[in-house]
C-alpha positions in Angstrom: -47.1 -20.8 19.7 -45.3 -18.6 17.3 -42.7 -16.1 18.5 -45.1 -13.2 17.8 -48.0 -14.9 19.6 -45.6 -15.4 22.5 -44.6 -11.8 22.5 -48.2 -10.7 22.5 -49.1 -13.0 25.3 -46.2 -11.8 27.5 -47.2 -8.2 26.7 -50.8 -9.0 27.7 -49.6 -10.0 31.2 -47.8 -6.7 31.7 -50.9 -4.5 31.1 -48.8 -1.6 29.9 -50.2 1.9 29.2 -49.0 2.9 25.7 -49.6 6.3 24.2 -50.3 6.7 20.5 -49.7 10.3 19.3 -51.2 9.8 15.8 -54.9 9.5 16.8 -56.2 10.6 13.4 -54.3 8.0 11.4 -56.6 5.2 10.3 -54.0 2.4 10.8 -53.4 3.6 14.4 -57.2 3.4 15.1 -57.4 -0.1 13.7 -54.4 -1.1 15.8 -55.9 0.5 18.9 -59.1 -1.4 18.3 -57.1 -4.7 18.0 -55.0 -4.0 21.1 -58.2 -3.4 23.2 -59.9 -6.4 21.7 -56.9 -8.7 22.5 -56.1 -6.9 25.7 -52.4 -6.6 24.6 -52.0 -3.1 26.0 -54.0 -0.2 27.5 -53.9 2.5 24.8 -54.0 6.2 25.3 -54.7 8.2 22.1 -53.7 11.8 21.4 -55.7 14.2 19.4 -59.2 15.8 19.2 -61.7 13.5 21.0 -64.7 14.3 18.8 -62.8 14.0 15.5 -61.1 10.8 16.5 -64.3 9.1 17.6 -66.1 10.2 14.5 -63.4 8.9 12.3 -63.4 5.6 14.2 -67.2 5.3 13.6 -66.7 6.0 9.9 -64.2 3.1 9.8 -66.7 0.8 11.5 -64.7 0.8 14.8 -66.5 0.9 18.1 -64.0 2.6 20.5 -65.1 2.3 24.1 -66.0 5.5 26.0 -63.4 4.6 28.6 -60.6 4.9 26.0 -58.5 8.0 27.1 -58.2 10.5 24.3 -56.2 13.6 25.2 -55.8 16.8 23.1 -52.5 18.4 24.1 -53.8 21.8 23.1 -56.5 21.5 25.7 -54.6 19.7 28.4 -54.2 21.2 31.9 -50.7 19.7 32.0 -49.4 21.7 29.1 -47.8 24.3 31.4 -46.2 21.7 33.7 -44.8 19.8 30.7 -43.4 23.0 29.1 -41.6 24.0 32.3 -40.1 20.6 32.7 -39.0 20.4 29.1 -37.5 23.9 29.3 -35.6 22.9 32.4 -34.2 19.8 30.6 -33.2 21.6 27.4 -32.4 25.2 28.3 -28.7 24.5 28.4 -29.0 23.2 24.8 -30.6 26.5 23.7 -34.3 25.7 24.0 -36.4 28.7 25.1 -39.5 28.5 27.2 -41.5 29.5 24.2 -39.9 26.7 22.2 -40.8 24.3 24.9 -44.4 25.4 25.0 -44.7 25.1 21.3 -43.1 21.6 21.4 -45.5 20.2 24.0 -48.5 21.5 22.0 -47.6 18.9 19.5 -48.6 15.3 19.9 -45.1 13.8 19.7 -43.5 15.8 22.4 -46.6 15.7 24.6 -46.6 11.9 24.3 -42.8 11.7 25.0 -43.3 13.8 28.1 -46.1 11.5 29.3 -43.5 8.6 29.1 -40.9 10.7 31.0 -43.4 11.6 33.7 -44.5 8.0 34.2 -48.1 8.7 33.0 -47.7 5.8 30.5 -45.2 3.0 30.0 -44.2 3.7 26.4 -45.0 5.4 23.1 -45.5 4.1 19.6 -45.5 6.6 16.8 -44.1 7.3 13.3 -46.9 6.1 11.1 -47.3 9.8 10.1 -44.2 11.5 11.6 -40.7 10.9 10.4 -38.1 8.9 12.3 -36.3 12.2 13.0 -39.5 13.7 14.5 -39.9 10.6 16.8 -36.2 10.5 17.8 -35.9 14.2 18.5 -38.8 14.1 20.9 -37.5 10.9 22.5 -34.0 12.1 23.1 -35.1 15.5 24.3 -37.7 14.1 26.7 -36.4 10.8 28.0 -32.8 10.7 27.0 -30.5 7.7 26.7 -30.2 4.7 29.1 -27.5 4.6 31.7 -24.2 3.5 30.2 -25.4 4.0 26.7 -24.7 7.1 24.6 -26.0 5.9 21.3 -29.6 5.7 20.2 -30.0 3.0 17.6 -32.5 0.4 16.2 -33.0 -3.2 15.4 -35.3 -5.0 13.1 -36.7 -8.2 14.5 -36.7 -10.7 11.6 -39.0 -13.7 11.6 -37.6 -16.2 9.1 -39.9 -18.5 7.1 -39.0 -21.5 9.4 -40.2 -19.4 12.4 -36.7 -18.7 13.7 -36.3 -15.1 15.0 -33.0 -13.2 14.6 -32.1 -9.6 15.3 -30.5 -7.1 12.9 -28.9 -3.9 14.1 -28.6 -1.1 13.2 -30.8 -0.8 10.2 -32.6 2.6 10.6 -30.9 5.2 12.7 -27.0 5.4 12.9 -25.5 5.9 9.4 -21.8 5.4 10.0 -21.1 4.5 13.7 -17.6 4.8 15.1 -16.2 1.9 17.2 -17.7 3.2 20.4 -21.2 3.7 18.8 -21.0 0.3 17.2 -20.2 -1.2 20.6 -23.3 0.5 22.1 -25.4 -0.9 19.2 -24.1 -4.4 19.8 -24.8 -4.2 23.6 -28.3 -2.7 23.1 -29.2 -5.2 20.4 -28.2 -8.1 22.5 -30.4 -6.9 25.3 -33.4 -6.3 23.0 -33.0 -9.8 21.6 -33.0 -11.3 25.1 -36.1 -9.3 26.1 -38.1 -10.4 23.0 -37.1 -14.0 22.8 -35.8 -15.1 26.2 -32.8 -16.6 24.4 -29.2 -16.0 25.3 -27.9 -13.5 22.6 -25.1 -14.8 20.4 -23.7 -11.7 18.8 -21.9 -11.5 15.5 -20.0 -8.4 14.5 -20.3 -8.5 10.7 -17.8 -7.5 8.1 -16.6 -8.5 4.7 -13.7 -10.2 6.5 -13.6 -13.2 8.8 -10.9 -13.4 11.4 -8.3 -11.4 9.4 -9.1 -12.7 5.9 -9.0 -9.1 4.7 -7.3 -6.0 5.8 -9.1 -2.6 5.8 -9.9 0.3 8.0 -13.5 -0.7 8.1 -12.5 -4.1 9.4 -10.4 -2.5 12.0 -13.4 -0.5 13.2 -15.4 -3.7 13.8 -12.4 -5.3 15.6 -12.1 -2.2 17.9 -15.8 -2.2 18.6 -15.6 -5.9 19.6 -12.9 -5.2 22.1 -14.9 -2.3 23.6 -17.9 -4.6 24.0 -15.8 -7.3 25.7 -14.5 -4.6 28.1 -18.0 -3.3 28.9 -19.9 -6.6 28.9 -17.5 -9.5 29.4 -20.6 -11.7 30.0 -21.9 -11.4 26.5 -21.1 -14.1 23.9 -19.9 -12.0 21.0 -17.4 -12.5 18.2 -16.0 -10.9 15.1 -15.1 -9.9 12.6 -17.3 -12.4 10.8 -18.8 -12.6 7.4 -22.5 -13.3 7.3 -22.2 -16.8 6.1 -19.7 -17.6 8.8 -22.0 -16.2 11.4 -25.2 -17.8 10.0 -24.2 -21.2 8.7 -22.7 -23.8 11.1 -20.8 -25.6 8.3 -19.2 -22.3 7.1 -18.6 -21.1 10.7 -16.7 -24.3 11.6 -14.5 -23.9 8.5 -13.8 -20.1 8.7 -13.8 -19.6 12.5 -13.4 -23.0 14.2 -12.6 -21.5 17.6 -15.6 -19.2 17.8 -18.6 -20.0 20.1 -20.7 -17.6 18.0 -19.9 -18.5 14.4 -22.6 -20.5 12.7 -24.9 -20.0 15.7 -25.5 -16.2 15.9 -29.0 -14.8 16.6 -27.9 -11.1 16.7 -26.2 -9.6 13.7 -24.5 -6.2 14.0 -23.8 -4.4 10.7 -20.8 -2.1 10.3 -23.0 0.8 8.9 -26.5 1.7 7.9 -25.9 0.9 4.2 -25.3 -2.7 5.0 -28.0 -3.1 7.6 -30.8 -1.4 5.7 -30.0 -3.2 2.5 -29.7 -6.6 4.2 -33.0 -6.4 6.2 -34.9 -5.4 3.0 -33.3 -8.2 1.0 -34.1 -10.7 3.8 -37.7 -9.5 3.9 -38.4 -9.2 0.1 -36.3 -12.1 -1.3 -35.9 -14.3 1.8 -39.7 -13.9 2.6 -38.9 -13.0 6.2 -41.2 -10.8 8.3 -39.5 -7.6 9.4 -40.8 -6.0 12.5 -39.5 -2.6 13.4 -37.6 -0.4 13.5 -37.4 -1.0 17.3 -35.7 2.0 18.9 -33.2 1.1 21.6 -30.7 2.9 23.8 -33.4 5.2 25.4 -34.0 5.3 29.1 -37.7 4.5 28.5 -39.3 2.8 25.5 -40.4 5.1 22.6 -40.8 3.2 19.4 -40.8 4.3 15.8 -42.9 3.0 13.0 -42.3 2.9 9.2 -44.6 5.3 7.5 -45.4 2.4 5.2 -46.6 0.3 8.2 -50.0 -1.4 8.5 -52.2 -1.9 11.5 -50.7 -5.4 12.2 -47.2 -3.8 12.3 -48.4 -1.3 14.9 -49.9 -4.1 17.0 -46.6 -6.0 16.9 -44.4 -3.0 17.7 -46.7 -2.1 20.6 -46.3 -5.6 22.0 -42.5 -5.2 21.8 -42.8 -1.8 23.4 -44.6 -3.4 26.3 -41.8 -6.0 26.8 -39.2 -3.2 26.8 -41.1 -1.2 29.4 
């Protein structure tokens, strides 16, 4: 069984309710059809019921009448949600009118469903920007206990079937040491949730164990110390160059005392430039499958999609969302 098959099978056992805010997006409808057919999750779709079902028929999809389709503009819960959101955000300057307008939109309405326990997670972003998704997520569910930083990983399936985790590749442009430490801790837990493996975390740099001196190297070293203080149980090391983290022969030569070098399965990049470039190179030149971005650091799972995603991507991200629920 491949790692993705394994993730889908484990998701199937959880029977999670996942809300899809972008009900009029064709890729979302194909994904919902697959999720129902394979019983990976129990979808809830947001939007106009009549228009969505008509569009599904036009696409040759037979959505069951039992599929919940909710129009936020017609929902009886709009007022409750607006009041709750206003209470959450009024100290940050949100007015009641702003809250009402927000929950009339599908992204905030879906995020409030997650907050209120009406569903287990949200998958969106096929149409909306990452900023749209994250804004609703942070405003409605907030960050996880002990974590102040919302970040992301890409789950990379290499051609040989091995799965590794790259963070952060989509959210935090230039993390400071504290934020980088949060990214490392969250990425380790995401990898453990998805694979069942013990995370072996490499804090990446252009230096390995003092081979270069620079303020950006010092940032990675400081982040490593913070992680060790917060999570002394984690197997983590740095600063490491990618080859020292990935290849056992190089790791033995460059960092012989390290329990991570040459064995890492979680790779933490010092900034978004490095992370975003590396995951795309690994995908396009290395022929890896990139799944994500998977948002992490939130108190409840709300997952973003690339606007260039396909239906299969949405199915895979949904299965991951179920495992994080």
